[in-house]
N, C-alpha and C positions, 0 to 999 in steps of 0.2 A: 515287803522289800522296801528299802530306803529309796524314796523317789529321787534323791540327789544322785545316788549311784546309778539308777536307771538312766537319768538324763546324761550323766557322764559317759556311760557306755554308748548311748546313742550318738552323742557328739563325737566320741572317739571313732566310731564306725563311719560317721559322715566325713570326718577329716581324712580317713584312710581312702574312702571312695574318691574324694576330691583330688587327693594326690595321685591316685591311679588314673583319673581322667586327665590330669595335667601331664602325666608321663606319656599318655597316648597322643594328646593333641598339641602340647606346647612345643613350638619349633626348636627351642633350645635343648630339649631332651628327646624329641622324636627321632627315630632312625631316619637318616638321610637316604634318599633314593640314589642309586648308582649314577655316576656321570657317564653319559654316552658320547663316544667319539666315533666319527665315520672315516672309513678307509676305502678309497676307490682304486681299482687296479684293472688289468686286462687278463687276470689269471683266475680261471674258473675252476674251483675245486672239483675233483672227480674226472675232469678232462685234461687238466694241466697240473702237473706235479708241483709246480711253483705255487699254485693256488692251494694245494694240499698242505704245503709247508707253511704258508701264511696262516691257514686255519689252525694248524697245530700250535704255532707260536702265539696266536691270539688266545687260545685256550690256556696255554701255560701262563701267559701274562695275566689273564683274568683270575687264574687260581691264586696268583701271588698278590694281585690287587683286586680283591672282590668288590671294591667300591667303583671300579671302572669297567665299562662294557665297550668293546670294540665291534662296531658293525661293519662288516666287509661286503662291499658291492663290487660287481665286475661286469665288464662289457667286452665285446669284440673290439679289436684294435681301432679300426676307423670310426666305429660308433662311439667309442670311448673319447676320442679326441674331440668330436663334435659336442657330445654331451658335457664334457668337462669344461670346455670353453664357455658354453652357454651358462652353466651353473656358476662358474667362478665370477663371471662378469655381472651376473644378476644377484650376487651375494649369497647364493645357495650351494656353494661348492663344499666338498668334503673337508674334514679337518686334516686328513693326510691324503696326498694325491700322488699317484705314480706318474712319472714322466721320464723322458729320455734326455734331459738336459738340453743345452742349446736353446733354440727358439721355442721349443715346447715348454720350457720353464721360464724363459725370459719374458714372454708375453704377459706373464702374471707378476714377476718380480719388478718389472718396469713400472707397473701400475700400483705398486705398493700392496699387493694382495697376499704376499708370502712373508713368512717370518725370516729375519736375518738370523741364521744359526751359528754365526761365527763364534760368539762367546760360549754358546752351549757346547760346541764341538771342542773348544779349547785347543791347546797346542798339539795334543796327540790325535785329534780328530777321531776319537772313539776307536783307535786302532786300525783305521782304514787307510788305504794308500793315498798319500797327499796329492800325488799327481793326477788322481782321478776326480778331483774337486773342480778342476778348471772349467769344465762344461756346465757346472752348477753355480758358477760365480758371476756376480754382476757388480760392476764398480768395485767397491772395497768389501763387499759382503758375500757370504755363502748362503744360497737360498735352496739348497737341496743336498741330499746325502747319497753318494754313489753306492750301489749294491751289486749290480751285475754288469761287468764289462763284456761287450760282445764284439765279435769281429766277423766280417764276411770272408768266406773262403770258397774254394771249388770242391764240392763233395763228389765222390765217385764210388762206383761199385768195384770194390777191391777184388772180389772173387772173379769177376769177368775180365778185369784188367790182367789178372794173373793168368787166366785161362788163355788169353790171346797174346800174352807177352808184352802188353802195353805199359809204358812208363809214365810217371807223373810229369806233366809239362812244366818247364821252367821259363820258356819264352812263348810269345804269342804265335810265332811261326810253328813251333812244335805243337802248340795247342790246336791250331788249324789243321795240321797234318793228322793229328790224333782224331779230330772230328771226321775227317775223310775216311779213316780206317774203321771207325765205329759205324759210320753210315753204311759203308760197303758190307759190313757184317749183318745189316738189317736192323740195327738199333737206332734210336733217336739219340744223337750225341748229347744234347742239352735239354733237360726238363725245364720248362718255364711256364708259369701261369699268368700270362699277360693281361688277363681280365682284371687282375689287381696290379696296377702299373708300377707299384714299388718294386715288384720282382724284376721288372725290366731296368729299373733305375740301378739296381745293384751292380751289374757289369758295366753300365755306363759310367758310374762314378769312378770305378777302378781304371777304366780306359783313359779317362781324363787325367787321373793321377799318374798312370804309367807313361803317358805321352809327355806331360808337362811338369811332373813333380807335384808336391802337395801345396805349393804356394799359389798356383794360378787360381784355384777355386776360391781360396781365402781372399785373394785380391778382387775377384769378381764379386764376391759376397759383400765386401766392404766398399764396392764401387770404385776401386782403383783401376779396374779395367772392365771389359764387358763380356757377356756370355756368348757373343757371336764372334769371338776370336777364332782363329784357324784351328786351334787345338780342340775346342769344343765341337766344332763342325766335324773334324776328323774322327773324333770319338763316336759321334752319331753315325758316320759312314761305316766305321768298323763294326758297330752294333748291327746296323742294317745288313751288313755282309753276312752275319750269322743266319739271319732269316732267309736272305736271297739264296744262299747255298744249301738250304734245307737242313741246317744243323739244329733248328728249333722245331717243336711240334708243328704240324701243318695248321692246326687250329689254335695257335698259341694265344690269340686274343679271346678265345672262347673258354679257355681253361683258367680256373682259379688256382691259388697256391696249393690247396689240399689235393686237387686233382693232379697237379704237376708232381707232387710228392708221390702219389700213387703210381705214376709212370716209373719212378725209380724202384718202388717196392715190388712192382710187377715185372721188373727186369726188361722194361720196354725202352727206358732211357737210362743212360749210364753216368751222366754228370749233371750237376746243378750248381748255380751260383746262389749261395744262401748262407745265412748266419750260422754260428756255432751250435745253436739250438736244434738244427736239423738232425743232428745225430740222435737226439732223444726221440724224434718222430720216427726216424728210420729203424730204430731198435725197439720201438714200442716201449719207450721210457726205460731203455736198457734191460729189457727182459729177454731179448733174443738177438741173434745175428750181430753180436758185439764186434766181431772181426770182419764182417762183410763190407763195412763202410769205412772209408778214410777220406782225407782231404789233402789239398795242397794249396799254397798261397797263390793268389792271382798272378798269372805270368807277367813278365816284363816285356816291353816292346823294344825291338831293335832300334837304336837311336833315340829312344825315349829318355826322359830325365828322371822318371820315377823309379825308386828302388823297390825290390821285392820285400824289403822290411817296412815300407810304408803300408799302413793298413787303414781300411775304411771300416768304421763301426760306431759304437756308442757306449756310453756307460749309463745304463738305466738306474733309476733310484726313486726316492720319495722326497717330497717337499711338504711343508706345514703351512696351512692357511693361517693368516694373522687373525686371531680372534681371542675371546676370553678363555677358550679351551686350549690355546697353544701350548701351555706348559705341560698339560696332561698328554697332549699328542706327542710332544718331544720326549716325554718319559717313555711312551710306548716305542717310539722310533729308535731310541737308544737301546732298548731291550732287543728290538728286532735286528739291530745292527751289531749286536754283541758277537764276539768271536765264536762262542758255542752255537749261537743261532745260525750264523752264516756257514759254519762247518756242517751243521745239520742240513742246511739247504743244499750244499754241494753234494753231500752223501746221498740225499734223497733224489735230487734232480740231475746231478752231473753238471750243473751250471757253474761256470767260473764266478768267483765272488771277489769283492774289492778289498780283502784283507791285506794289510801291509806286510805281514809275515807269512812264511810258507805254510801251506795247509794240504798240499797234494803229496801223497805218500808214494813210495816205490811200487806198492801193490796196485795202484790205480791203473785204469786203462791207458794204454799208450796214446790214444787219441786225446784224452784229457791232458796228459802231460805235454804233448806236442802243442796243443792249443795254448796252454799256459806259457810255454816258451815263446810262442809266436807273439803273444802280447808283451811278454817281458822284454824281448829283443827288438820290439818295434821302434823304428826311428821317428815315426810320426803317426798320429791317429787323426784322421779326418772324420768329423761327425757326419753321419748319414744326412744327406742334403735335405731330405723331406722332413727331418726333425730340426733342421738348422736354419732354413730359409724362411722368409716371411710367407704367410699362408697363400696370398695371391700368386706369388712367384712359384711356390711349390705346386700349386694346381696347374699352372701353365706348363711347368716342367713335366709333370706326370702325363698331361694330355699330349704333349709333344712326343713323348716316347711311344704312346699307343698309335698316334697318327703316323709316326715314322714307320713302324712295323706294318701298319695297314696300307702303306703306300699313299697316304693322303698328304704327305709333305716330304720335302727333300731334307737332307741333313742341314743345309743352310737355313731353310725355313724353320726347322725344329729349333735351332739355336736362336733364331730371331724371335721366336715365340717367348722364350725365357726373358730375353732382354726387353721386349715390349711390355711384359708384365711389370718389370721394374719401372719403366717409364710412366706407367699408369698409376703407380703408388702415390 
């Protein structure tokens, strides 16, 4: 055989092998590893249908974008707040973070840790309701995307109300009379898990609103007035009255939120101050007892300035950490906020969503339609104080509520505790 031909074949094979090696190892032709972004929330899949929805949307997004992996981590509400703050201020926060707007987002946007999403949202704001962006705005920028509007109401056992001929209360006096009748029948009028003090805060915020209107709290928050004004003290007094008259569980401060919900489910308590999500808990995520539970707006007070159309609640959503992965995180968040994604969320969870155009049909449950109307017709929305106030003030507020029900302080002292926290800032 011709030696030159042999040498040529050997050289040709060597070149082929070399090309193969280059394809494997050369960065310009090697297959890139997927980009990983992190998402933190309070929604645990399997236990929370919102968590199930998040997981479904993550899988859908990844199927369309195989070069991106979204890692979802989740924690219980209070643990999440602490862990998120530590992580964000140490530079280890998630790429996408759940928050409730207000101070829960401002603590990060003020420090320049979040992306300004104003340009990405553009004029149509991804088809979301423009009015719901206020709580995510800081100065001239938007630092979060609203997903879930929530409102606090009074939930009640519709079956037992019907059995005894009781009506939904429109005024505080009617509500107190109703509590007397419920107690006389051997039931606990109001379920409350005061071990978690935010559950005590819910009626207190409304009492302040119904006494003074929605402006007093905002004035106190911005330091135009103080938290020891007469209206705040009176709201503490009315709250304490519920405990003193036996309208709350005897061991209210020993019960947590889940245990209080059980009192409703076991027909031991008949009403509860809670957010719109309570319907999902009471109906086992809408699998049973659809018509057993209903709600009414927090009652108005005689002589008070607050309207029944004033609501207390929040608009929860997501923000993006400022980093080299911000654009990828925004891409996922826009997918998550799409109309189809949010309609899927509503159908799966029953949660109201922040779409700017109608999405609730005539066939939907009356509770969902009524809740949507309550939000639509609201004359004002006051952010939940514990998501809106500075952390030291929030902690004093929550402690004052427990101390009040425990008899460790008077209404005047409870109000003073909040103001003192401001003075120490």
